[in-house]
C-alpha positions in Angstrom: 0.0 0.0 0.0 2.9 2.3 1.0 4.7 1.9 -2.4 1.9 2.0 -4.9 -0.8 4.3 -3.2 1.4 6.9 -1.5 5.0 6.9 -2.4 4.5 6.7 -6.3 2.0 9.7 -6.3 4.0 11.7 -3.9 7.3 11.3 -5.7 5.6 11.8 -9.2 4.4 15.2 -8.1 6.8 16.4 -5.4 10.2 14.8 -6.0 13.2 16.9 -7.6 13.1 17.3 -11.2 15.3 14.8 -13.0 15.3 16.7 -16.2 13.8 13.9 -18.3 11.3 15.2 -20.9 9.1 12.8 -22.6 6.7 13.3 -25.5 3.0 12.5 -25.3 1.8 8.8 -25.9 0.6 7.9 -29.4 -3.1 8.2 -29.9 -3.9 4.4 -29.9 -2.2 4.2 -26.4 -4.3 7.2 -25.3 -7.5 5.5 -26.4 -6.6 2.3 -24.7 -5.9 4.1 -21.5 -9.2 6.0 -21.8 -11.1 2.7 -22.3 -9.1 1.1 -19.3 -10.0 4.1 -17.0 -13.6 4.0 -18.0 -14.1 0.5 -17.2 -11.9 0.7 -13.8 -14.2 3.6 -12.7 -17.4 1.9 -14.1 -16.6 -1.4 -12.2 -15.8 0.6 -9.0 -18.9 2.5 -9.2 -21.4 0.0 -10.5 -19.9 -3.5 -9.3 -23.3 -5.0 -9.7 -23.1 -4.8 -13.6 -20.1 -7.0 -13.3 -21.6 -9.3 -10.8 -24.5 -9.9 -13.1 -22.3 -11.7 -15.6 -20.9 -14.2 -13.0 -22.7 -17.6 -13.0 -23.4 -17.6 -9.4 -24.7 -14.8 -7.1 -21.7 -13.2 -5.3 -21.6 -13.1 -1.6 -19.3 -10.1 -1.5 -20.6 -6.6 -0.8 -17.9 -4.0 -1.4 -19.6 -0.9 0.1 -20.6 -2.0 3.5 -19.7 0.2 6.4 -16.8 -2.1 7.6 -15.3 -2.5 4.3 -15.2 1.2 3.7 -14.0 2.1 7.2 -11.2 -0.5 7.2 -9.9 0.7 3.7 -10.0 4.3 4.9 -8.2 3.3 8.1 -5.5 1.6 6.0 -5.2 4.6 3.8 -5.1 7.2 6.5 -2.6 5.5 8.8 -0.4 4.6 5.8 -0.4 8.4 4.7 0.2 9.4 8.3 3.2 7.1 8.6 4.6 8.2 5.2 4.1 12.0 6.1 5.9 11.5 9.5 8.7 9.7 7.9 9.2 12.3 5.4 8.7 15.2 8.0 11.4 13.9 10.4 13.6 12.8 7.7 13.6 9.4 8.7 12.4 8.1 5.2 15.5 6.7 3.3 16.7 9.0 0.6 16.4 8.2 -3.2 19.6 6.7 -4.4 20.6 7.3 -8.1 21.5 4.0 -9.3 20.5 1.4 -11.8 18.1 -1.1 -10.3 18.8 -4.9 -11.3 15.9 -6.7 -10.4 15.7 -10.6 -10.0 14.2 -10.9 -13.4 17.5 -10.1 -14.8 18.7 -13.7 -13.8 16.2 -15.4 -16.0 15.9 -12.6 -18.7 19.5 -12.2 -19.7 21.1 -15.6 -19.3 18.0 -17.5 -20.6 18.0 -15.2 -23.6 21.7 -16.1 -24.2 20.9 -19.9 -23.8 17.9 -19.7 -26.0 20.0 -18.0 -28.8 22.7 -20.4 -28.4 20.2 -23.4 -28.6 18.8 -21.7 -31.6 22.0 -21.6 -33.3 22.7 -25.3 -32.3 19.3 -26.2 -33.9 20.1 -24.4 -37.1 23.4 -26.1 -37.5 21.7 -29.4 -36.9 18.9 -28.4 -39.3 21.1 -27.4 -42.0 23.2 -30.7 -41.5 20.0 -32.8 -41.9 18.7 -30.6 -44.8 22.2 -31.2 -46.6 21.8 -35.0 -46.1 18.2 -34.9 -47.4 19.2 -32.9 -50.3 22.1 -35.4 -51.3 19.5 -38.2 -51.0 17.1 -36.5 -53.2 19.7 -35.7 -55.8 21.0 -39.1 -55.8 17.5 -40.5 -56.4 16.9 -37.8 -59.2 20.3 -38.9 -60.8 19.5 -42.6 -60.6 16.2 -42.1 -62.0 17.5 -39.9 -64.7 20.1 -42.8 -65.6 17.5 -45.4 -65.8 14.3 -43.6 -67.1 16.1 -40.7 -69.3 15.7 -40.7 -73.1 16.5 -44.0 -74.6 17.4 -45.6 -71.3 16.3 -49.1 -70.2 13.2 -48.3 -68.4 12.1 -45.6 -70.6 11.6 -47.9 -73.6 8.4 -49.3 -74.5 7.9 -53.0 -74.4 5.6 -55.3 -76.0 2.9 -56.8 -73.7 4.3 -60.3 -74.4 7.8 -59.4 -72.9 6.0 -58.0 -69.7 3.9 -61.4 -69.3 7.2 -63.4 -69.8 8.8 -61.4 -67.1 5.9 -61.7 -64.7 5.7 -65.5 -65.3 9.4 -65.8 -64.7 9.1 -63.9 -61.4 6.2 -66.0 -60.4 8.0 -69.2 -61.3 10.9 -68.1 -59.2 8.7 -67.4 -56.2 7.0 -70.8 -56.4 10.3 -72.8 -56.8 11.8 -70.7 -53.8 8.8 -71.3 -51.5 8.6 -75.0 -52.6 12.3 -75.7 -52.0 13.2 -73.6 -48.9 10.0 -73.3 -46.9 9.0 -76.3 -44.6 5.6 -77.8 -45.5 3.4 -78.3 -42.5 3.4 -81.9 -41.3 0.3 -83.8 -42.5 -2.3 -84.3 -40.1 
């Protein structure tokens, strides 16, 4: 509560000027912020409209006396503590520094790791792609050698020659199975 509700607005409006000048946000961002602000205020003022969308009736009532008083007490005493700390100069001063949060440990090293793994995957992919290209080119070359103009498999043959080849292969299969495959014992 101290950080987001009191400290940020106070230092936004009353801290020393850092000299940084920023330009206005683009129009699409302003429109999006306007929509978000409209819905935040609308849901806060009329929570019943949101509750009607829920599949079950909610049991939470945001504007009961105890909820309002509890929230105001938290806000009042947080502001009081912050004001007293600032008045008596007990509040720690701002330090001009670069703040490295914990997320650095998973943003930067994991980015390096992801890039290294990506480079390794690219190397393996190019190697596999080279092997696949070599296989495709060898199939194309072999096919061209046997099926090209005037080659053995590109010539037209008479149907009698095709029938003779089929009969010879069938005869070979029958002899092979008769000679080398055991016959089941008779019953």
